[in-house]
N, C-alpha and C positions, 0 to 999 in steps of 0.2 A: 792268398788273402791281401799282399800287396797290391796286387792288380785291382782288387775289388776297391780298395781305399783310395787308389789313384783314379779309377774310373769315377767314383762317387764326386771327387772333386772336380773332375774337368765337366763331369754333366751338370754341376752346378753353374758352370761358366758357359759352356756350349748349350747344354740341353734346356736349361732354366732360364737363361739371360740372352742366349742367342749369339754369343760371342764366339767366333771360332779361332781355336788356339791350336797351333801346329807345333808349340814348344814346351809341351807337358814333360818330355823326357828330361829337358833341361834341369827343370825343378826336382826331378826324382834324382838327378846327379848331384845336385846340390845339397839335397837331403843325407845321401849316401855318404859324399865325399865329407860333408862336414861332420858327420858322426865320427868318422874315421879320425879326422884331424882331432876333434876335441876329445876322443877317448884313448887314442894311441899314445905310447910313450915315445918321445923323441928319441932319433938315432943319429948316427953321423951323416946319413943321407935323406933322411925323411924327417919332417917336422911334425911335432904332436904337443898337446897340453898336458896328456894323462889324467883328465878329468874323469871323475866316476862315470860308468857308461850310463846309467839313468840320466844324470845331469847333461852327458853329452848328446843323448836322444832328443832331450827337451830342446836343447839350443840348436840342433841340426833343424828341427822343425821351425824355430822362431828364424832362423837364417833363410831358410826356404821363403818364409813369408816377407822378409826383408828384402829378398831378391824380387819378389813378386811386387813389393811396394815400390822399389826402384824403377819398375817397368810400368807401374799402374797408371802413371800421367799419359803415358802413350796408349794404355788398354782404355782409358777412358774416354779417349777422343777417337778412336779408330773403331771400326765394325766391320763384319764381314769378311771378304777376302783380304782387305787392307791389313787388319790385324792379324789374320792368318800368315800373311807374307812377313809382317813384322815379328811375329813369334817364331816364324821359321828361322829368321836370322840369329835367335838364340841358340839354335841347336849347333850351328857352326861355329858360332863364338864360343860356345861351351867346349865344344870338341876341341878347339884351338888351345883352349886353357888347360884342359885334362890332359892332353898330350906333352905339352911344353912345361908346365908348372911341375916338374918332377919332385921338387922338394916337398910339396903337397899333395900330389895326386899319384906319386911313383910312375909317371909317364905311361908307356905303353904296357907295362906288366902289372900296372896298378898296385894296389896296397891290401895288406892284410885286414881282415875286420875282425877287432876285438869283440870277444863274446860279451853278450848282454848279462848285466847282474842286478837285480832288484831286491832291495830288502833282504840282501844275503841269499837269493835265490839265483841260481846261476843257470841260464839257458843255453848250457854247453853240453858236452857228453859227460862231464865230471862235475860233481860227485854222482856217482850212478842212482839213478831213480828207477824203481820197479813199482808199478800199481797194478794190483790185481795179476801178478805175474807177466804184466806186460811192460817191458824195458821202454823207458822214455829217454830218448836221446835228444840232439840238438833241433832235428826237425820237428819231431812231435812237440816238444816243448813251445817251440815257436809258432807251431800250428795253433795251439791253444791260445797264445798270446795273440795271434793274428785275429783268432776269432773273436776275441773280447774288443780288440781294436775296431774290427769290422762293424761289430754291433753298436759300438759306442759312436762310430763314424755316421752310422745311418740313422741313429737317434739324434743326433745333432743337426744333420742335414735335412731330416724331416721336420724338426722345429724350425729351421730356417724357412723352409719352403711353406710351410703351412702358417707361418706368421705373418707380419707385414712386411719385412722384407722380401720374402718370396711371392706376394702378390706384387710388389713393386718391380721385382724382377721379371715377372711374366707379362707385366705390363710392357715394360722396355721390350721385350722380346717381340710381343705380338704387334706392338704399334708405338714405336719410340716419340713421335709427334704428341701422341694423346698423352703419354707419360708426363712428358714436359709440361703440358697444359694443365694437367692435375697437380702439378706441384712436386714431382717425383725428381730428385736431383740425379740425372741420369748418368753424368760423367763420376760422379761420386759412388753411386751405386756400381757401375762397372768397374771402377777402380777396387772397390772394396771386395767385389766377388772375385776379382782376378788374384788379389791376396789370399783370400780364403783358399781359393783352388789351389794356389802355390804352396800354401802348407800343408794341404792334403798329399800334394805330390811329394814334399818333404818326407812326410810320415811314411808314405809308401816306399820311398826310397831307403829309409833306415831300415824297415823290416826288409827291403830286398837284399841290402847288404848283407845284413844278418843272416839270411838264408843262403846266399851265395858265398859269405865267408871271404870274399874277395871282391873289390871293385876295379872294375875293367872299363876303359873309357868307350871302346867300341860298343858296349850294351847299350848306351844312352845316347843313341843316334836317332836318325829320322824314321827308321821301322818301328821303334817302341812308340813313338808319337802317333804313328798311322794304326798301330795296334789297339791303343787306348780310345781312338776315333771310333774304330771299328767297333769297338766294347759297347759304347754308348747309343750308337745307331743300332746295332744288332738287338741290343737289351732293351732299348726304348728310351728316346730322348726326353729328358726333363724327369725321369722317374729315378728314385732312390734305387728302389727295388730292380729296375731295369738295368741300372749301371751294374749292379752285382750278378745279375743273371748273364749280361753280355762279358762281364770279366771271367766267369765260370765256363763260357762258351768258348771265349778265345785263349783261354789258358788251358784248358783240358783237352782241346782239340788235336793239337800237335802231338800229345801224349799218348792219346788214343790212337792216332795214325802210326805212331811210331810202335807201339805195342802189335797192333793187327796189320802191319805192314805186308806181312808175308800173305794175308788172305785179301787183300784188297788190290783190285786191278790198278796196274800204272803207279803204284807206289812201292818204292824200294825201301829198304832198311838205309839208315844213314851209311855212307861209305862205300855202298855197293851199287854197282851199275844195273841199268834194266828198268829205269823209271825214274820217277821224280822222288825227291827226298821228302820226308814227311813234313819238315817245316814249309817248302815249297807248295806242297799240295795243301797245307793248312792256309796259307795266304790266297791260294785260289779259291778256297771254299769261304774265307772271309769275303772276297770281292762277291761271290755268287750271294753269299747270305746279305751283304749290303745292298746290292741292286735288289733281291728278293723282298727285303723289309721296305726299301723305300717305295717299290711299287705296289705291293700288296698288303703289307702289314705297317701302316702309319704307326702303331703302339708298340712295335717290336715284339720280340719274344714274350715278353711279360704281358703286353696286350692280349697275344694270343692265348696265353695261358690262362687270364682272366675270361676271355671268351668262352672257352672250353669249359672252364670251372662254373660259371654262371650260367651257361646255357640250360633251359629247363628241358627235362626229358619228354620226348612225344608220347602222349599216350593215345592209343588206338581204341576207341570206343566201337563196340559192336554196333553193325548198322541195322537200323529198325526198318522194317518194310514200310513204304510210304502209306499214309492213310487216304481212302479214296476220297476224291472232292466232290461236291454235291451234285455236279453235272454228270459224273462219272457213277454214281452210287445206284445200285439196282433197285427199281422200285417195289421190289418184294422185301427188302430190307427196311424196317421201320427206322 
């Protein structure tokens, strides 16, 4: 679910506005570590504020938006590969801070993540919760929370895209000069969408930290940003539903390859010789899927699904014998 939320955010920036961002993982890290800092109790080695976890989650999203706002003047003036390179630098700067600011991040070993508690309801394993004889632990509770957050994120993003801001964003993406002539403040919209995308990334980072129950700097690297770019390209650029479909594809593919590694040629289980690992095989398939989508499916997987669903069935009518023309009609037939 965190992948879907983050994909929606970067799709608003890259798919709808045409701004390439390679630093989305940085804002996930900001959201994750900000939540831990605000919610964790201070210790002799690690600092924290010990705030209520619900308040800490909201503040973490705000901090991610502030981080995007600090970078937004650059995002408002750069475009294309230049913005991609600039955001790429965020990853390396963020990694340096995460590894060295040990009193905030825990360094190489990371930090434990306090469990979320909203209005007295705990999203942990305790107290025990059983619904229809099915036990609901941490992952089950967070799954339903993520489902609600994904639905709200989709509704908000759809509202943005279908309204005046969405039309302005699409105009900037398709023809920047025409947008400026029409009176659209191009730099302001670019900066605003970058902040909004950063907040989506911060929310995804909070949910990701809650699921993993520990924040580790190595996870928030370049590969995570590339995964998010693969999600929106495979699912469909500029589409909220496409971002969700692409997130499901990229997130579930490694798990499916791991589960069926014994029956798939050239794929070996993790830690065993005789083939590529499921993670490596998944990245190879990501690349093949991206190339396939770019060449043959401009609308992504969501566009393919819509074509299949909207294609009318072919009806085969019985062929009737052709009626004879006046020239070939027999003279004995009146």
